[in-house]
N, C-alpha and C positions, 0 to 999 in steps of 0.2 A: 461633608466633607464634597467637594464638587469632583465632576466628570472624571479630568485631566491627572488630578491626586488620585483617584479612586482607583483610575487605568492602572496609576506607575504604585501604589500600592498592590494591587493583584498581581505585577508582574513580577514585583520584588517577592512578594513570598511564593508564584511558581516558579522563580529562577532559582531563589534558595534550595527551597525544597529537591528544585531536579537537579542540581549542583551537587548539595550534601549526598543524597540518595544514589546518585552518579558515583562519587568516592567511595563510599563506602561497601557497592558491590564489584568495585574494581577490584578491591583489596579480596575480593573471595572469585577472582577471573572472570568478572563477567564484562562484556562490553558496556560501557558508558549507558548507550541508550536503552539499554534494560532498565539501570537507572532512573532513567526517569520517563520511561512509561510506567514504574511503579508508583511513583511521583504523583502521577497521575490517579492512580488509584486513589493514590493517600488522600489526595486532595482533594477526593470524590465525598458523596454522602455514607459512603462504606465505610469510611475511617474518619475523618475530621469533620465531617458532619455529623457523625454518632457520637464523638468524642466530645468538641464543644459546637453545638448545634446554633448558638447564637452569635459565635465569631466567625462561625463557618458562612453564616445570612450575611454579618457583616460585610465582609471579604467577598464574598460571589454572590449578593443580590439576585437573584433570577433576572430583573429587569435592567440590571447592569452590566450587561456580559457581551453586547454588540461591540464595544469597539477590540476586545478578546476575539472574537467568531471573524473580524475584518484581520487581523495580525496571521488569525492560524489561518485566514483561506490565501494570504499571501506567503508566506512560509511552506504551504502544501504546493502551492503552483511553484514555488520557488525548486522544491526539492525535487516532486513529479521532472521540471526539467531536465533536472540533472541524472534522474534516473536513464528517459528517456536517450540524454547524449551518452551514457554508460554501456547500454544495451549494444552489444556489438556480437561477433560468432568470435567465438576465442579460439586461440591459434590453435592450430590443430582441427578444429574441431569438423571441415570437409572430410578428412579421413575416416569422422568415425559419425557420420552421419547418421546412419541406419542406429547405432545401439543411441545415439542422442534421441533419435526419432522414438524407438521402443520406449525408453526411460520416459521421456518428456509428456509421451502420448498418453503411458501409460500411469504418470504419473499424474495427468489429470484428469484423468477419464473416471480410474476407481473411486478417489475421494468425492467426484461429483456425483456415482453411481451411488456410494454412501449416501453422501447429503440429500439426494434426490429419496433415497428410501428412508433416512432418518426423517424426512420432514411430517409424512401423516401423522406421525408423534410427537411432534410439537406444534402444528401449524393450529390446531384445536385451541392449544391452551397459551400459546405465547405470540403469537402473530395479531397485529395491530388489528383494530377493529374496521371491518371493509376491503381488508387487504386480501386477494383473493388465493386458495391455495396455488397455483401455478407459479405464480410471484413468487411468492415465497420460497416455494421448493425450489425453481431455480436460485434464487439468492443463495440458499443454503448449498446449494450442488458449487454454485461459482467461490463462496467462500471457503470450502474444504479444498480447492485447488489450487489456491494461489502457492506460487514458492517466490520468496522473495533474491533475486536474483543477484542486487546492488548488494544486499547481507551477507548472501553467498560467497560473495566475489572478498571482501572484506574477512571473512572468515579463513578462506582459503589462502588471501597473500597472507595474513596473517604467520598461518599456519606453516609458510610456506610451500604451498603444495597448488600453486596457483600452473603451474609448466608440468607436473603429474598428471600421467594416463589417468587416474580417477578424478582430481581436477578437472583437468580439461573436460572430461564426458559430463563431468556434475555440473558445471559453466553452460555447456553447449544444451544439456537438456533440461537446464533451468531457463535459460533461453526463449526458449521452445514453448516449456509449459508455461511460463507468463505471457507470452504472446496469446498463446490458446484460451487461458484463463481469463485476460482482459478482455479479449472479444466476446467472449461469453458473460462479463459485467456488464462490458457497454448492453449487449443484445437485450440482459435483465433491466438493466438500467432504465432502458427506450421501449420496453414493453411496459414499466410499471409508468412511465412519464405519460403515456398514451392512451392508459387506463385500459389497454388491454385492445382498444381501437386500431384493427390491422389497417387500415388506410394512415392513420397519424403514424404508426408503427411505420411502414415502408418509407415514410416523408422523414423522418426523421433517419434513416438507413439512409437513404438515397442524400441527404445533405453529408452523413456521417462518410459517407464512402466520396463525396463530392470533396469534403476537406484534405483526406487524405491522399485525393489524387492533387489537389493544389500543392500541399505538404511537400509530397515526394515527386511529382510531377517537375512542376517549376521551383516551389520555394528551393529544394534539398540542392539541385544545380548552380541556382541562382547563391545561395549561400556558400558553396564551395567557390564559387571565381571570386566573391569580393572579402570574405579570409584568406583565401591565395593571395589575390593581393594587397589587401589590407593589414595583414595581420599573416607574412609567411611564418613567422614566428612561433603559431600559435597564440600568442596573447595580445588576443585585442585590446583597442583602446578603449579609451570611454566613453566617446561618440558611439562606437561600433557595438561595446557589449551593452549599451542603453538601447540599440538596435534590438540586440536580442531579445532583450526583455521585453520593449514592445511586442515584439512579434510572440514570445511568450503569452503575455498578457491577452494579446488580440485573439489568437488559437484557443487559450481557453475561455475567453467570452463568447466564442464562436460555438463550442461545444455546448455551455450553459447555454445559450439563446435557444440551440436545437431541443434542449429539455434532458439534455446529460451534463454529467458533473464535470467542474472545470478541469480537473486534474487530467481527465483523456486528452483533450487541448493542449495543457501544457508537456504530457509526457508525447503526446506527436511532434510539438513543435523540437521537442528535445532529439526526437529519433533524425529525424529531418537535418540534424550538424552532418557535417563532416567528421567519421570516424578517424578521429584525429585526437591521440594521446597528450600531445602539447597544450592541445583546446582544451582537452577536458582537466586535465590536471589546473589549467586556468580557472575554469570554471569552478571547481573546487574549490579553487584556495579563494575567489572572491565571492564566493556566494553561498558555497555550503554550510562553511562555519556560521553566516549571518546567521539562516535559514535555520541548523541544527541546533546551534548553541543559543541562539533567543527565539524564534519563532517559534519551532516544533516542539518546545516543552509547553509552548503555549496552547498547541494542539491538543497533545496528550493532556492537559490540565481538562482544557474543554470534553474530550472524551469522557475523563473521570467524572464531571460532574454530571454525564448522561450516566453513568451506572446505579445502580439500586441493588439493595440489601437482600430485594426482594427474591434474587437469582441464588440465593445460600439456603433458603425454607429446604424443609425437608420434603418439600411436594416438587421442589424446582432440583432438590438435586443429582435425580434420577437424567435428568434430561443433561442439565452442565456434564456430569460422566459420559451421558450418549456423545455429546457434543467435542470429548474431550479425544474419545476413544475413536469416532469415526474421524476426526483431523489427523488425529497420529497416526494409526493403524492403516487409513488410506494411503497415503506417502509412501509411510515405509515399504506396505508389500507391494502396493502400485509399481512403484518406482524401480524396487529392488525386485520384484520380479519382473520390470522390464530389460532389469538389468542383467537376470538371469536367462533372458531369453536371445539377449545379445548376446552372450556368451563367457560373463562373468561368472566368478567364483561364487560363492553365499557370502564371505568375509567381505570382499569388495561389493558385492550386489544389496545389503544391507547395509554399507557404508555409505553408498550413494543413498540410498532411501532416507537414510539418516538426515544429508546434506539435503535433499530436498524438503525436509521439516523445513527449514528455514523460512521464516514466515515475516515475524519481528513486524517494524514498522509499516510493509506492503500490506498486511491482513487488516490493521487497524485503521488504515487508509479505506479498504473495499468495505470496513464495519461502519464505517463514518459515512458511505456513500449512500449504502442500504439505508443507514438511520434516519439521514437527511430526506433520502427517498420515500420514505415511511414503509418501507416494505418486512423492517423489523423495528419490536421497540427496545426499552430499558432493557428488559429481562434477558434477553437474547444476547444484545449485544455487551451487556456484561460477562455472561457464560462466551461469547467468542473472544473477547479480551483475556479473561483468563486462559 
């Protein structure tokens, strides 16, 4: 079987499994993306590989995944571009800046502290060979701190809570938490990529700062003028949309050249766009459906192929439970405690803490960044995916 037919077979299996599980989980009140993430686990060695190993090896042979990796990278870049475009200060956030600051910062610091505290119990057993304690520990801290701003926004929108006091506070807090956690993750990946060499680390940070200055100092006003002139209705034509995609790929390539992951550049370019809801709706309409329906299931499937049944052995189970407790309790009590300090009652405070636990696809992206950087192995990757 040739390369192209094999790729098409892989796509057919991935998309069919993702759609089926998405429809099944929708029946029990879950969003489709949960079914697609579960499909990734089902298609991996833990389920499909264990039940039908020969068929699994035929559909997903280790040496025939390069094309899927390429499609996955494109989907990831497009998705993070839209996430950057979505990141904005919610209505009414200025009036709640103090409360959002307490929730966002404490909702990052406590999970990070717990992630650091758990690292000594995990490093010796689960860190890949040659990975030092601090890169591993800092990655665990960053992975515990992620809140998925776009996922939370969709949850609140579906519940009709976007304009409520609780919803606006949660959105503003998630925006703060996301910025802090992604800065932390970028620093960790930079440290790993330079192998702890402080001179190379400083050079990488200088390059990242230069890209950010270029993006917000030059590209943002330039993009605002171009879009205002050529797309005043917020609906850029094919040529202008193509230009935005070129900018996204160029910025993603730039951060990858610095030794960081491409997702940081795509996110940065999206954040440089004007905060125009009409433009965002157009990007979602034209790009997100392709990225989410076609390309992101490929990303989930590849993530599932990196899972391992070793994460569920009797010796690994305590580590899995430790990671789950650290992730959930860190957010509930960190963000909830910040909400209490800001003056909310216990009920609302724990509601905010629960909302700040929204991670979904953003956490999976963070895990894949860590796996690609070599700071975690298949066992920790599987535990984080659970």
